[in-house]
C-alpha positions in Angstrom: -25.5 14.6 12.9 -24.4 14.9 16.6 -25.7 11.3 17.0 -23.7 9.8 13.8 -20.6 11.6 15.1 -21.0 10.0 18.3 -21.6 6.7 16.5 -18.4 6.8 14.4 -16.3 7.6 17.6 -17.6 4.4 19.5 -16.7 2.2 16.8 -13.0 3.4 15.8 -10.2 2.4 18.0 -9.9 4.6 21.1 -6.1 5.0 20.7 -5.3 6.8 17.1 -2.5 4.7 16.9 -4.2 1.5 16.6 -6.0 2.9 13.9 -3.0 3.2 12.2 -2.2 -0.5 13.0 -5.2 -1.6 11.9 -4.7 0.2 8.7 -1.3 -1.2 8.2 -2.4 -4.5 9.0 -5.0 -4.3 6.1 -2.7 -2.9 3.5 0.1 -5.4 4.3 -2.7 -8.1 3.9 -4.0 -6.9 0.5 -0.8 -5.8 -1.1 -0.1 -9.1 -2.6 -3.2 -8.8 -4.6 -1.9 -5.8 -6.4 0.8 -5.2 -9.0 4.5 -6.2 -8.6 7.4 -5.5 -10.5 6.7 -8.3 -13.2 8.1 -6.3 -15.8 11.6 -6.5 -14.6 12.2 -10.1 -16.0 10.9 -12.2 -12.8 9.3 -15.4 -13.2 5.6 -15.2 -12.1 5.9 -18.3 -10.2 8.6 -16.8 -8.5 6.7 -13.8 -7.6 4.1 -15.7 -6.3 6.7 -17.7 -4.0 8.2 -14.8 -2.9 4.7 -13.0 -2.1 3.6 -16.2 0.1 5.5 -15.0 3.3 4.0 -11.5 3.0 0.5 -13.2 2.8 1.2 -14.9 6.1 2.6 -11.6 7.5 -0.4 -10.0 6.7 -2.5 -12.5 8.5 -0.4 -12.4 11.5 -0.7 -8.7 11.5 -4.5 -9.0 11.7 -4.5 -11.6 14.4 -2.4 -9.3 16.5 -5.9 -7.3 16.4 -7.4 -9.9 18.3 -4.6 -11.6 20.5 -1.8 -10.1 20.6 -0.5 -12.8 23.2 1.8 -11.9 26.2 4.6 -10.4 24.1 3.1 -8.4 21.2 6.0 -6.8 20.2 8.3 -10.0 19.6 5.1 -11.4 17.9 5.3 -8.4 15.4 8.9 -8.7 14.9 9.1 -12.6 14.1 5.5 -13.0 12.4 5.2 -9.6 10.6 8.1 -7.9 9.8 10.7 -11.0 9.2 8.4 -12.9 6.7 7.5 -9.4 4.7 11.0 -8.4 4.6 12.1 -12.0 3.7 9.7 -11.6 0.7 11.1 -8.6 -0.2 14.5 -9.5 -0.3 13.6 -12.7 -2.4 12.2 -10.2 -5.2 15.0 -7.8 -5.0 17.3 -10.5 -4.7 15.8 -12.1 -8.0 16.4 -9.0 -9.7 20.0 -8.4 -8.7 21.3 -12.0 -9.0 19.6 -13.6 -11.4 17.6 -11.5 -14.1 19.0 -11.8 -17.5 20.2 -8.2 -17.5 22.6 -8.7 -14.8 24.1 -11.9 -16.4 26.1 -9.9 -19.2 30.0 -10.4 -19.2 30.1 -6.7 -19.5 28.0 -5.8 -16.6 29.4 -5.1 -13.1 29.6 -7.9 -10.5 26.1 -7.9 -8.4 26.5 -7.1 -4.6 25.2 -5.1 -2.4 25.5 -1.7 -4.2 23.3 -3.5 -7.0 20.7 -5.1 -4.4 20.0 -1.3 -3.2 20.1 -0.1 -6.9 17.3 -2.7 -7.9 15.4 -1.8 -4.9 15.3 1.6 -5.6 14.6 0.9 -9.3 11.6 -1.4 -8.0 10.3 1.9 -5.8 10.9 4.1 -9.2 8.6 1.9 -11.2 5.7 2.5 -8.8 4.2 -1.0 -8.6 1.2 -0.6 -6.1 1.5 -3.8 -4.3 5.3 -3.2 -3.6 4.8 0.1 -2.6 1.7 -0.5 -0.3 4.1 -3.4 1.4 6.4 -0.6 2.4 3.7 1.8 3.8 2.2 -0.7 5.8 5.4 -1.6 7.5 6.2 1.9 8.0 2.9 2.0 9.7 3.5 -0.9 11.6 7.0 0.1 12.3 5.7 3.2 13.9 2.8 1.5 16.1 5.7 -0.9 17.2 8.0 1.9 18.5 5.0 3.0 20.3 4.4 -0.3 21.5 7.9 -0.6 22.7 7.8 2.4 24.6 4.7 1.6 26.5 2.5 4.3 24.9 0.4 2.1 22.8 -1.1 -1.5 23.3 -2.7 -4.3 21.8 -5.5 -5.8 21.3 -7.5 -3.0 19.4 -9.8 -1.3 21.9 -13.3 0.5 21.0 -14.0 4.0 22.3 -16.9 3.1 24.1 -17.3 -0.1 26.5 -20.1 -2.7 25.7 -23.4 -1.9 26.6 -23.8 -5.8 28.0 -21.0 -8.4 28.8 -23.3 -11.4 29.7 -22.3 -13.9 27.0 -19.1 -15.0 28.8 -15.6 -15.2 27.6 -15.5 -18.2 25.9 -18.2 -17.6 23.4 -17.0 -14.2 22.7 -13.4 -15.6 22.2 -15.1 -17.9 19.5 -17.1 -15.0 17.9 -13.8 -12.7 17.6 -12.1 -16.1 16.0 -15.2 -16.3 13.8 -14.6 -12.9 12.5 -10.9 -13.2 12.0 -11.3 -16.0 9.8 -13.8 -14.3 7.8 -12.1 -11.3 7.0 -8.4 -13.1 6.5 -7.5 -16.8 6.1 -10.8 -17.7 4.6 -9.7 -16.9 1.4 -6.7 -19.5 1.4 -9.3 -22.3 2.2 -11.1 -21.0 -1.1 -8.2 -20.9 -3.2 -7.2 -24.4 -2.0 -10.5 -25.7 -2.6 -10.6 -24.0 -5.9 -7.6 -25.4 -7.1 -8.2 -28.9 -5.7 -11.4 -29.2 -7.9 -10.6 -27.3 -10.9 -11.3 -28.6 -13.9 -7.5 -29.3 -14.9 -7.3 -31.4 -11.5 -10.7 -33.6 -12.1 -11.7 -34.8 -15.4 -14.9 -36.3 -14.8 -16.7 -33.0 -16.5 -15.4 -31.0 -19.9 -14.0 -27.2 -19.8 -17.1 -26.6 -22.3 -20.7 -28.0 -22.7 -22.9 -29.7 -19.6 -19.8 -30.3 -17.7 -18.7 -26.7 -17.4 -21.9 -26.1 -16.1 -21.4 -28.7 -13.3 -18.2 -27.4 -12.5 -19.7 -23.8 -11.8 -22.8 -24.9 -9.8 -20.2 -27.1 -7.7 -17.8 -24.3 -7.2 -20.7 -21.9 -6.2 -22.4 -24.4 -3.8 -18.5 -25.4 -2.3 -17.7 -21.8 -1.7 -21.4 -21.1 0.4 -21.0 -24.7 1.9 -17.7 -23.7 3.2 -18.5 -20.4 4.7 -21.4 -21.8 6.8 -19.5 -25.1 7.7 -16.7 -22.8 9.3 -19.0 -20.6 11.1 -20.5 -23.6 13.0 -17.3 -25.4 13.6 -16.0 -22.4 15.3 -19.1 -21.3 17.3 -20.3 -24.8 18.1 -23.8 -25.6 19.0 -24.7 -21.6 19.6 -23.9 -21.8 15.7 -26.5 -24.6 15.1 -29.0 -23.0 17.4 -28.7 -19.6 15.4 -28.6 -21.4 12.1 -32.2 -23.1 12.7 -33.7 -19.9 14.0 -32.4 -17.8 11.2 -33.8 -20.0 8.8 -37.4 -19.9 10.1 -39.7 -19.4 7.5 -41.3 -15.7 7.2 -44.8 -14.7 5.8 -45.1 -14.5 2.2 -45.4 -10.6 2.5 -42.0 -10.4 4.0 -40.5 -12.6 1.7 -42.2 -10.4 -1.3 -40.8 -7.3 0.4 -37.2 -8.9 0.2 -37.8 -9.3 -3.5 -39.4 -6.0 -4.3 -36.9 -3.6 -2.3 -33.9 -3.8 -4.4 -35.9 -3.8 -8.0 -37.4 -0.5 -6.3 -33.6 0.7 -5.8 -32.9 -0.2 -9.2 -35.6 1.6 -10.9 -34.9 4.5 -8.8 -31.2 4.6 -10.0 -32.2 4.6 -13.8 -35.0 6.9 -13.1 -32.6 9.1 -11.7 -30.3 8.7 -14.4 -32.9 9.3 -16.9 -34.2 12.6 -15.0 -30.8 14.0 -15.1 -29.8 13.4 -18.6 -33.4 14.8 -19.5 -33.0 18.0 -17.6 -29.4 18.3 -19.3 -31.0 17.9 -22.9 -33.9 20.4 -22.4 -31.0 22.8 -21.3 -29.1 22.3 -24.2 -26.5 20.3 -22.7 -25.1 16.9 -23.4 -26.7 14.9 -26.6 -28.7 16.1 -29.3 -31.6 13.7 -29.4 -33.7 13.3 -26.2 -33.0 10.2 -23.8 -35.5 7.6 -24.0 -36.1 5.7 -20.7 -35.6 2.3 -22.1 -32.2 2.8 -22.6 -31.4 3.1 -18.8 -32.2 -0.2 -18.4 -30.8 -3.6 -20.0 -33.0 -6.6 -19.9 -31.2 -9.0 -21.7 -27.5 -8.1 -22.8 -25.9 -9.0 -19.7 -27.8 -11.6 -18.8 -26.6 -15.4 -18.6 -28.0 -18.4 -16.5 -24.9 -18.6 -14.0 -26.6 -15.6 -12.1 -29.1 -17.7 -10.7 -26.1 -19.1 -8.8 -25.8 -16.1 -7.0 -28.2 -17.3 -4.5 -25.9 -19.6 -2.9 -23.2 -17.1 -1.7 -26.1 -14.6 -0.8 -27.8 -16.8 1.6 -24.5 -18.3 3.2 -23.2 -14.6 3.9 -26.8 -13.5 5.2 -26.7 -17.0 7.6 -23.6 -16.1 8.6 -23.4 -12.2 9.2 -26.9 -11.5 10.1 -28.0 -15.1 11.1 -25.0 -16.0 13.4 -23.1 -12.4 14.2 -25.8 -10.1 14.3 -27.5 -10.7 17.7 -24.5 -11.3 19.8 -22.7 -8.1 18.5 -26.3 -6.2 19.4 -26.5 -7.6 22.7 -22.7 -6.8 23.5 -22.8 -3.2 21.5 -26.2 -1.9 21.2 -28.5 -1.6 18.4 -26.8 0.8 15.9 -23.2 0.3 16.8 -23.8 -3.4 16.5 -25.2 -2.9 13.2 -22.4 -0.7 12.1 -19.6 -3.0 13.1 -21.4 -5.7 11.4 -21.6 -3.9 8.1 -17.4 -2.9 8.7 -16.8 -6.9 9.0 -19.0 -7.6 6.0 -16.8 -5.2 3.8 -13.6 -6.6 5.1 -15.0 -9.7 4.0 -15.2 -8.6 0.4 -11.6 -6.5 0.7 -9.3 -9.6 -0.7 -11.8 -10.2 -3.6 -12.3 -6.6 -4.7 -8.5 -5.7 -5.2 -7.2 -6.0 -8.6 -3.6 -6.3 -10.1 -4.2 -3.1 -12.5 -5.3 -1.0 -9.8 -3.3 2.0 -8.9 -3.1 3.0 -5.0 -5.9 5.7 -5.4 -7.9 3.2 -7.2 -7.4 0.5 -4.4 -8.4 2.9 -1.8 -11.6 4.1 -3.4 -12.4 0.6 -4.2 -12.3 0.0 -0.2 -13.9 3.5 0.3 -16.8 2.5 -1.8 -16.9 -1.3 -0.6 -17.7 0.0 3.0 -20.1 2.7 2.0 -22.3 -0.1 0.2 -21.6 -2.7 2.8 -23.0 -0.6 5.7 -25.9 1.0 3.8 -27.1 -2.2 2.5 -26.4 -4.0 6.0 -28.7 -1.6 8.0 -31.5 -2.7 5.7 -31.0 -6.3 5.7 -30.3 -6.2 9.3 -33.8 -4.4 9.8 -35.3 -7.6 7.8 -33.8 -10.3 9.9 -34.6 -8.4 13.4 -38.1 -7.3 12.0 -39.2 -10.7 10.8 -37.0 -13.0 12.8 -35.4 -14.9 9.8 -33.0 -14.1 7.2 -34.9 -15.3 4.4 -36.3 -12.1 3.4 -32.7 -10.4 3.4 -31.3 -13.6 1.7 -33.7 -12.7 -1.2 -33.0 -9.3 -1.1 -29.2 -9.9 -1.1 -29.9 -12.2 -4.0 -31.7 -10.1 -6.1 -29.8 -7.0 -5.8 -26.6 -9.1 -6.7 -28.2 -10.5 -9.9 -29.6 -6.7 -11.0 -25.8 -5.4 -10.3 -23.6 -8.2 -12.2 -26.5 -8.4 -14.8 -25.8 -4.5 -15.1 -29.8 -4.1 -15.2 -29.2 -0.3 -14.9 -27.0 -0.1 -18.2 -24.9 2.7 -18.4 -26.7 4.8 -16.0 -24.3 7.8 -14.9 -23.0 7.5 -11.3 -24.7 4.2 -10.8 -22.6 2.8 -7.8 -22.8 6.3 -5.9 -26.8 6.3 -6.6 -26.8 2.9 -5.4 -25.1 3.7 -2.0 -27.4 6.6 -1.7 -30.6 4.6 -2.5 -29.5 2.0 0.2 -28.8 4.9 2.5 -32.4 6.4 2.2 -34.2 2.9 2.3 -32.2 2.4 5.8 -32.9 6.0 7.2 -36.9 5.7 6.3 -37.1 1.9 7.7 -35.5 2.5 11.0 -37.2 6.0 11.3 -41.0 4.9 10.8 -40.5 1.3 11.8 -37.6 1.0 14.5 -36.5 -2.0 15.9 -37.2 -3.3 19.3 -34.9 -6.1 19.7 -36.2 -6.8 23.4 -32.8 -8.2 24.4 -31.1 -5.1 25.8 -29.7 -4.1 22.3 -31.2 -0.5 21.7 -29.4 2.5 21.0 -27.0 3.5 24.5 -24.8 6.3 24.9 -21.0 5.7 24.7 -19.3 5.1 27.7 -15.8 6.2 28.4 -14.0 3.4 29.3 -12.4 1.5 26.3 -12.7 -2.2 25.6 -11.1 -4.9 23.4 -12.4 -4.6 19.9 -13.9 -7.6 17.6 
């Protein structure tokens, strides 16, 4: 437990207020994905337009974590607060001056008072995105005050110094830029390509029938290629070398291990659910009839051919995260700290797509916490495979099979399935690192934290 607490302390900012800034940037970036006051008569197109400056404000807030510039306070004011407030004023102004309920001849003339009343009414409705936006601005504002007073600073700094800094400044700056692109602006490129190549834009395939199959395949291949291509463009020749090294063919038994491990995890989940329900039934709790083992597996209800296409996304993520980012972070931060940071970056890569319009604040926070837990746990296992066998192919196979089993709901309605999945991957990671420890040979072994902080990725 002591070593675990030391690890956690070494991967969070040395200044707790920097962590406040990071959380504020995250909430600001994710807030447009959640609910806003649509029910008040605002056209959805206008809401989307008003959210555009908030999206870019969240991106600039994220960017400040990496490169704040010589005048970070001015940059935060102009690139974060100004566009955020502009978007909010556009929404509240639409509610005040152009909403149908305020166009009645009997209604009082709209003015500043009406503007403030509409803002208060929007708060009263508690739309998740609207609320989180103001919470994020409050967090960033508190940090900006400390920044102005010289108490806090940017960029973010970890609680322990790097194990090694022999990579040079330029390669490390490229790594930082890749991390930023992965967790933030990549979704804009994906949305742009999705609109550009959507069925409504092109007519060489139909919405239904074989043409639709072509569109699904094309989209999956395009997104996976975009991810890998961006990583190569940012990293340059080192990225190409990492790509070639990561795609070495492993021994067949290693590929078989990658295939069988997620199947074993899935079997353990359903077996545990069956055992729990069987125990409750024996003691007179729950159902009247004894549970049947086959009920805890779904072999065909949710299966569809498009699940095969998950292989593209899984291998693209393995190439970038475990193939290109893993070893540089291990050389800089040490074995376990580097793997843990890769898990956090991998989780942040999924944050934007995890958010849903209908989520409450509690649901959004729970979704983020769950994503971090499963990504960190799985990342330890996938990183172990990559480092042990010098190839991302076994990890890519395991990642693909795991995604297929989850999306295909092979475990059916097993209770606490997601929690058991996190626990199962955690147990696998502990067993693998305990009985078959990694020896990287490049200085990436576990090292005790050093007192001096350093800029974080």
